[in-house]
C-alpha positions in Angstrom: 76.9 82.9 102.5 77.6 79.6 104.9 79.4 81.4 107.6 81.6 78.7 109.3 82.9 79.2 112.9 84.8 80.7 114.8 87.3 78.0 114.7 90.8 77.8 115.9 91.9 74.6 114.5 94.6 75.1 112.1 94.2 72.4 109.8 90.5 73.4 109.0 92.1 77.2 108.6 95.1 76.1 106.4 92.6 73.8 104.4 90.6 77.2 104.0 93.4 79.2 102.7 94.8 76.9 100.7 91.3 76.4 98.6 91.2 80.0 98.2 94.5 81.0 97.3 95.1 82.9 100.4 98.2 83.3 102.1 99.4 83.9 105.5 100.8 87.6 106.1 101.5 90.0 108.6 100.6 93.8 108.6 103.8 95.7 109.3 103.5 98.5 111.9 104.3 101.7 111.2 105.8 102.2 114.5 108.6 100.1 116.1 106.4 100.4 119.2 103.1 98.9 117.6 103.5 95.3 118.7 101.7 93.0 118.2 101.7 93.3 114.4 98.0 92.2 112.9 97.8 88.9 110.8 95.6 88.2 107.9 95.3 86.3 105.0 95.7 88.2 101.2 95.2 86.2 97.9 98.7 85.6 96.7 99.0 87.4 94.0 97.7 90.8 95.9 100.4 90.3 98.2 103.3 91.3 96.7 101.8 94.6 95.7 101.4 95.7 99.6 104.5 97.3 100.7 103.1 97.1 104.3 102.4 93.7 104.2 104.9 90.6 104.9 104.4 87.3 103.9 104.9 84.9 106.9 105.3 81.1 107.2 102.2 79.2 108.2 104.3 77.9 111.5 105.0 81.9 112.2 101.3 82.6 111.1 99.8 79.9 114.3 102.4 80.9 116.8 100.9 84.8 116.6 97.0 83.4 116.3 97.7 80.8 119.6 99.5 83.8 121.5 96.9 86.7 120.9 93.8 84.3 121.5 92.5 84.8 118.0 89.7 82.7 116.1 88.9 82.3 112.3 85.4 83.2 111.0 85.0 82.2 107.3 82.3 81.4 104.3 83.1 78.0 102.6 81.5 79.1 99.5 82.8 81.0 96.9 82.9 84.5 98.1 86.3 84.2 99.9 84.8 86.1 102.8 87.2 85.5 106.2 87.7 87.1 109.3 90.2 86.8 112.1 88.7 87.9 115.4 89.7 88.1 119.2 88.8 85.7 121.9 87.9 87.7 124.4 88.8 85.5 127.6 92.3 84.3 126.0 93.2 87.8 124.9 96.7 89.2 126.1 95.4 92.6 126.3 93.1 93.9 129.4 89.5 94.8 129.1 90.2 98.2 129.0 92.8 98.1 126.1 90.3 96.0 124.3 87.5 98.4 125.0 89.7 101.0 123.5 90.6 99.3 120.6 87.1 98.4 120.0 86.3 102.3 119.6 88.3 102.2 116.3 86.9 99.5 114.8 
């Protein structure tokens, strides 16, 4: 599995998604105070089956991607593996919040 990244290049990320029939989505928060919402990719045919997901346009996806200091890692082969990761030095969260969040991952 040839893993590529991390990358923040919007064209590269969009090209990977389109090649793998993946669309940008947002995981809807269960609590009004749960901001920011998570963003991720889903297969187009699976997204409609998830009531806790909202399809978002590319512009909104990349606005959140950049403002949250995220990066993208992916398999350039056929597995479709991908992961959206936090770039710690670009994260809007304090170090204590990042450490608390990593406890649950």
